[in-house]
C-alpha positions in Angstrom: 0.0 0.0 0.0 2.8 2.4 0.8 4.6 1.7 -2.5 1.3 2.4 -4.3 0.8 5.7 -2.5 4.3 7.0 -3.2 4.2 5.8 -6.8 6.8 3.0 -6.7 4.3 0.7 -8.3 1.3 1.4 -10.5 -2.1 1.8 -8.8 -3.5 -1.7 -8.2 -7.1 -2.7 -9.0 -9.7 -2.5 -6.2 -9.8 -6.3 -5.6 -6.0 -6.3 -5.1 -6.2 -3.4 -2.7 -8.9 -5.2 -0.8 -6.6 -8.2 -0.5 -3.9 -6.0 1.0 -6.4 -4.8 3.6 -7.4 -8.4 4.3 -3.8 -9.4 5.0 -3.3 -6.4 7.2 -6.5 -7.1 9.2 -5.7 -10.8 9.6 -2.1 -10.0 10.8 -3.6 -8.1 13.7 -6.0 -11.0 14.5 -3.2 -13.5 14.6 -1.1 -11.4 17.0 -4.2 -10.7 19.1 -5.1 -14.3 19.4 -1.6 -15.4 20.4 -1.4 -12.8 23.1 -4.9 -13.4 24.6 -4.7 -17.2 24.6 -1.1 -17.2 26.0 -2.1 -14.7 28.7 -5.1 -16.7 29.8 -3.0 -19.9 29.9 -0.3 -18.2 32.0 -2.6 -16.3 34.4 -5.6 -18.7 34.7 -6.6 -17.4 38.1 -6.7 -13.8 36.7 -7.8 -14.3 33.2 -10.0 -11.2 33.2 -7.3 -8.9 34.4 -4.7 -10.0 31.8 -7.2 -10.0 28.9 -8.4 -6.5 30.1 -4.8 -5.2 30.1 -4.1 -6.5 26.6 -7.4 -5.5 25.1 -7.2 -2.2 26.9 -3.9 -1.3 25.2 -5.4 -2.4 21.9 -8.2 0.1 22.6 -5.6 2.8 23.3 -3.6 2.1 20.2 -5.6 4.5 18.1 -4.9 7.4 20.5 -1.3 6.4 20.6 -1.0 6.2 16.8 -2.6 9.7 16.6 0.4 11.0 18.7 2.8 9.2 16.3 1.2 10.8 13.3 1.1 14.3 14.8 4.7 14.1 16.1 6.7 12.1 13.5 4.7 12.5 10.3 3.7 16.2 10.6 0.7 15.7 8.3 2.4 13.4 5.8 0.1 10.3 5.4 2.7 8.4 3.3 5.2 8.4 6.2 2.5 7.2 8.5 1.6 4.3 6.2 5.3 3.3 6.1 5.5 3.4 9.9 2.3 1.3 10.2 3.9 -1.2 7.8 7.3 -1.6 9.4 6.8 -1.0 13.2 4.3 -3.8 14.0 6.3 -6.3 11.9 9.6 -5.5 13.6 8.0 -5.5 17.1 6.4 -8.9 16.4 9.6 -10.5 15.1 11.6 -9.2 18.0 9.2 -10.2 20.8 7.3 -13.2 19.4 9.7 -15.7 21.1 8.5 -14.4 24.4 4.9 -15.2 23.7 4.5 -18.7 24.9 3.0 -20.9 27.7 5.1 -20.8 30.9 4.5 -23.9 33.0 5.3 -22.2 36.3 3.6 -19.4 38.2 4.0 -17.6 41.4 1.6 -16.3 44.1 3.0 -12.9 43.2 1.1 -12.9 39.8 -1.5 -10.6 41.2 1.1 -8.1 42.4 2.8 -7.9 39.1 -0.5 -7.7 37.2 -1.5 -4.8 39.5 1.7 -3.1 38.4 0.8 -3.5 34.7 -2.7 -2.3 35.5 -1.4 0.9 37.2 0.8 1.7 34.2 -2.1 1.1 31.8 -4.3 3.6 33.8 -1.4 6.1 33.8 -1.1 5.8 30.0 -4.8 6.3 29.6 -4.9 9.3 31.9 -1.9 10.9 30.1 -3.4 10.4 26.7 -6.8 11.9 27.8 -5.0 15.0 29.1 -3.1 15.3 25.8 -6.2 14.9 23.7 -8.0 17.6 25.7 -5.1 20.0 25.6 -4.6 19.5 21.8 -8.3 20.3 21.2 -8.0 23.5 23.2 -4.5 24.8 22.3 -2.2 24.6 19.3 0.9 22.9 20.6 4.3 23.7 19.0 6.5 20.9 17.6 8.9 21.0 20.5 6.1 20.5 23.0 4.7 17.6 20.9 8.2 15.9 20.9 8.5 16.2 24.7 5.0 14.8 25.2 5.7 12.0 22.7 9.0 11.0 24.4 7.3 10.9 27.8 4.6 8.7 26.3 7.3 6.3 25.0 8.7 6.1 28.5 5.4 5.2 29.9 4.8 2.5 27.2 8.3 1.0 27.9 7.8 0.9 31.7 6.1 -2.5 31.8 9.5 -4.0 30.8 10.7 -3.0 34.2 7.9 -4.9 35.9 8.6 -8.0 33.8 12.3 -7.8 34.6 11.6 -7.5 38.3 9.2 -10.5 38.1 11.9 -12.5 36.3 14.5 -11.6 38.8 12.2 -12.6 41.7 11.6 -16.0 40.0 15.3 -16.6 39.5 16.0 -15.8 43.2 13.2 -18.2 44.2 14.6 -20.9 42.0 18.0 -20.5 43.6 16.5 -20.6 47.1 18.0 -17.3 48.2 14.7 -15.8 49.3 12.8 -18.3 51.4 10.7 -15.6 53.0 9.0 -14.8 49.7 6.5 -16.8 47.7 7.6 -20.1 46.3 7.0 -21.5 42.8 4.0 -23.6 42.5 5.0 -26.6 40.4 2.6 -28.6 42.5 4.0 -32.1 41.5 2.1 -33.7 44.4 -0.9 -31.9 45.6 -1.9 -32.2 49.3 -4.5 -34.9 50.0 -7.0 -32.2 51.1 -6.9 -30.5 47.8 -6.6 -33.5 45.5 -9.8 -34.4 43.7 -10.5 -37.4 41.5 -13.5 -38.8 39.7 -14.0 -41.2 42.7 -14.2 -38.3 45.1 -16.2 -36.0 42.8 -18.6 -37.8 40.4 -19.0 -36.4 37.0 -22.6 -35.5 37.6 -21.5 -32.9 40.1 -19.7 -31.0 37.4 -22.2 -31.4 34.5 -25.0 -28.9 33.9 -28.2 -30.5 32.8 -28.9 -30.0 29.2 -25.3 -28.9 28.5 -23.0 -31.9 27.8 -19.3 -31.3 28.0 -19.3 -28.6 30.6 -17.1 -30.6 32.9 -14.7 -31.1 30.1 -14.7 -27.4 29.5 -13.7 -26.8 33.1 -10.9 -29.4 32.7 -9.6 -27.5 29.8 -9.6 -24.3 31.8 -6.9 -25.8 34.0 -8.9 -27.9 36.5 -7.7 -31.5 36.1 -10.9 -33.2 37.2 -11.0 -35.6 34.2 -8.7 -38.1 32.6 -6.0 -36.6 30.4 -7.5 -38.1 27.2 -10.8 -36.4 27.9 -9.4 -32.9 28.7 -9.6 -29.9 26.4 -12.1 -31.6 24.1 -14.5 -28.7 23.5 -13.5 -27.7 20.0 -15.5 -25.3 17.8 -17.9 -27.8 16.2 -18.8 -29.1 19.6 -19.1 -25.7 21.1 -21.5 -24.6 18.3 -23.8 -27.4 19.3 -24.3 -25.9 22.8 -26.9 -23.3 23.6 -24.3 -21.3 25.6 -22.3 -20.6 22.5 -25.3 -19.1 20.7 -26.4 -17.1 23.7 -22.9 -15.6 23.9 -22.9 -15.0 20.2 -26.3 -13.2 20.2 -25.4 -11.1 23.2 -22.2 -10.0 21.4 -24.2 -9.0 18.3 -26.4 -6.8 20.5 -23.5 -5.3 22.5 -20.5 -5.2 20.2 -22.6 -4.5 17.0 -24.5 -1.5 18.4 -21.5 -0.1 20.1 -19.4 -0.3 17.0 -22.2 1.3 15.0 -22.2 4.2 17.4 -18.5 5.0 16.9 -18.9 4.6 13.2 -21.4 7.4 13.1 -20.5 9.5 16.1 -19.0 12.4 14.1 -22.1 12.5 11.8 -24.4 12.4 14.9 -22.5 15.3 16.4 -22.8 17.3 13.1 -26.6 16.7 13.0 -26.9 18.0 16.6 -24.9 21.1 15.9 -21.6 20.2 17.6 -18.6 22.1 16.4 -15.7 20.5 14.5 -13.5 20.7 17.6 -16.2 19.1 19.7 -16.7 16.3 17.2 -13.0 15.7 17.1 -12.8 15.5 20.8 -15.6 13.0 20.9 -13.9 10.7 18.4 -10.5 11.0 20.1 -11.8 10.4 23.6 -13.7 7.3 22.5 -10.5 5.3 22.7 -10.1 6.3 26.4 -13.7 5.2 27.3 -13.1 2.0 25.2 -10.0 1.3 27.2 -11.7 1.9 30.6 -14.4 -0.6 29.6 -12.0 -3.3 28.4 -9.6 -3.0 31.4 -12.2 -2.2 34.0 -14.6 -5.1 33.1 -11.7 -7.6 33.2 -10.2 -6.3 36.4 -13.4 -5.9 38.4 -15.0 -9.2 37.2 -11.9 -11.0 38.4 -12.3 -9.5 41.9 -15.9 -10.5 42.1 -15.3 -13.9 40.5 -13.0 -14.8 43.4 -15.8 -13.8 45.8 -18.2 -16.2 44.1 -20.0 -14.2 41.4 -20.2 -15.7 37.9 -18.5 -13.5 35.3 -21.5 -13.5 32.9 -23.3 -11.3 35.5 -21.0 -8.4 34.4 -22.1 -8.9 30.8 -25.7 -8.6 32.0 -24.8 -5.3 33.9 -22.9 -3.8 31.0 -25.6 -4.6 28.4 -28.3 -3.1 30.7 -26.2 0.1 31.0 -25.6 0.1 27.3 -29.4 0.3 26.8 -29.4 3.6 28.8 -26.4 4.8 26.8 -28.3 4.5 23.5 -31.4 6.1 25.1 -29.2 9.1 26.1 -27.9 9.5 22.6 -31.4 9.2 21.2 -32.8 11.9 23.5 -30.9 14.8 21.9 -30.7 17.0 25.0 -27.8 19.5 25.1 -24.5 17.7 25.8 -26.1 14.3 25.4 -23.4 13.0 23.1 -20.7 13.6 25.7 -22.5 11.5 28.3 -23.8 9.0 25.8 -20.3 8.4 24.2 -18.8 7.7 27.7 -21.5 5.2 28.6 -21.6 3.5 25.2 -17.8 3.5 24.9 -17.2 1.9 28.3 -20.0 -0.7 27.8 -18.8 -1.5 24.3 -15.2 -2.0 25.4 -16.2 -4.2 28.3 -17.6 -6.8 26.0 -14.1 -7.3 24.4 -12.6 -8.4 27.7 -15.6 -10.3 29.1 -16.3 -12.4 26.0 -12.8 -14.0 25.6 -12.6 -14.7 29.3 -16.0 -16.3 29.6 -15.2 -18.3 26.5 -12.1 -19.8 28.1 -14.0 -20.6 31.3 -17.0 -22.3 29.7 -15.3 -24.1 26.7 -11.7 -24.3 27.9 -8.4 -22.8 26.6 -7.2 -25.4 24.1 -9.6 -24.3 21.4 -10.2 -20.8 22.9 -8.6 -18.9 20.0 -10.9 -20.5 17.4 -14.0 -20.2 19.5 -13.6 -16.6 20.7 -12.6 -15.4 17.3 -15.7 -17.1 15.8 -17.9 -15.3 18.4 -16.1 -12.1 17.6 -17.7 -12.3 14.1 -20.8 -11.0 15.9 -19.1 -7.6 16.1 -18.9 -7.4 12.3 -22.4 -8.8 11.7 -23.9 -6.4 14.2 -22.0 -3.4 12.9 -23.3 -4.1 9.4 -26.9 -4.6 10.5 -27.0 -1.5 12.7 -24.7 0.9 10.7 -26.0 0.1 7.2 -29.5 -1.4 7.5 -30.7 0.7 10.4 -28.8 3.9 10.9 -27.9 4.4 7.2 -31.3 3.5 5.9 -33.3 5.6 8.4 -30.9 8.6 7.9 -31.4 8.5 4.1 -35.2 8.5 4.7 -35.1 11.8 6.6 -32.2 13.5 4.8 -32.9 16.3 2.4 -31.1 18.9 0.4 -28.6 18.7 -2.4 -25.9 17.2 -0.1 -28.4 14.7 1.3 -27.8 16.0 4.9 -29.9 16.0 8.0 -30.0 18.2 11.0 -31.8 17.8 14.3 -32.7 15.0 16.7 -34.9 13.3 14.1 -31.9 12.2 12.1 -30.8 9.5 14.6 -33.5 9.3 17.3 -35.4 6.3 15.9 -32.1 4.5 15.1 -30.9 4.7 18.6 -34.3 3.8 20.1 -34.0 0.6 18.0 -30.5 0.0 19.2 -31.6 0.5 22.8 -34.2 -2.1 22.3 -31.6 -4.5 20.8 -29.2 -3.8 23.7 -32.1 -4.6 26.1 -32.7 -7.9 24.2 -29.0 -8.6 24.6 -29.4 -8.0 28.3 -32.1 -10.6 28.5 -30.0 -13.1 26.5 -27.0 -12.5 28.7 -29.2 -12.9 31.8 -30.3 -16.3 30.5 -26.6 -17.2 30.0 -25.9 -16.1 33.6 -28.7 -18.3 34.9 -27.5 -21.3 32.9 -23.9 -21.0 34.0 -24.3 -19.8 37.5 -24.1 -23.4 39.0 -21.2 -24.3 36.7 -19.2 -21.3 38.0 -20.0 -22.1 41.6 -19.2 -25.8 41.4 -16.3 -25.9 38.9 -14.7 -22.5 38.2 -14.8 -21.2 41.7 -13.6 -24.5 43.2 -10.6 -24.5 40.8 -9.7 -20.9 41.8 -9.9 -21.7 45.5 -7.9 -24.9 45.1 -5.2 -22.9 43.2 -5.0 -20.3 45.9 -4.5 -23.0 48.6 -1.9 -24.9 46.6 
């Protein structure tokens, strides 16, 4: 694409350009899948937190790339395309050897994850301040450079936490720090925490009407079944369960309507009389609200999961809140888009950390990448339905004038009332999923977490 833009090669036909975009999009998906699955495998007791951190940084990436464009490219899109082509490839090649399953863990995992979480929150707060300042003042180049250098330092600081965790592990292996936490290889569990099929019959772990749930728990790291039966919930088998389709439909309602909102937020602001600067601020700050949803839902749901609450409950809460967010946007009162974008952005982002984690807990981690990426198709399906078939169609019906434009609350009111109804339907679907899996979480997932904390 860069060679085409700068004229090194002739302009390719549209199908070939679409192929380039397809390759670029799939490259991100491969990297995202490797990171998420490896993270859940390595931090099984805190899957929501690690997924929230990684998905959160993915949500912040657009705001970070805007800083790269403003500082390094100075308005030159060709340089920006070249940076986008080279930088992710180099980073992936340099660091991909570190993305793997580590067979040991320490009881200090939570402490180190809290360190990563603190840095993620600092990066988000820093970017939010920068975005607000840039929309109020015109910053000189030297100020942008200083701001960008400090941002790079913040982004590099997690390396220090990882290095400290590695040093702590090395000291524990050498036996120099007996007062600190020991590695949990757990070759021979204590009799009080060792469970077998004789002690816990399979019926205790199965949910009526949902065959294979116990195997899903086994694949999530709870060795309650024989080795040849573990991790057996692949995509075809998962698609035969009602839980898979409940999760898929809930994601169409949540992810689809949220993505449709960001796709049209600038045009919504224009129709409601927001200035260009205000619309730019709304679009820029969306990545911050998206991050807060992704990180917050994973972090908070982990806390309540260890207290006995099933994680799908948080999907129920966020979809109910998303309903009110769409109603706020539809209302059209002064400043509604500021409040609505915050609510919708947080609720939309939360689905991206809840869905992969719930997938790993219900269906296991061996085929998690395939299953959660299949469920993620719901985002694209929902976005097309709501953006094109609902928002676009209804907007064209009320638009007038030579430029086919529309001004006033009538432009998007009906569309967002419809999406509020859809989000409420998603809330009902998620509530059904919560009811169906509540006993499973209590009897299998929570027991595994408590056993892991005792070992």
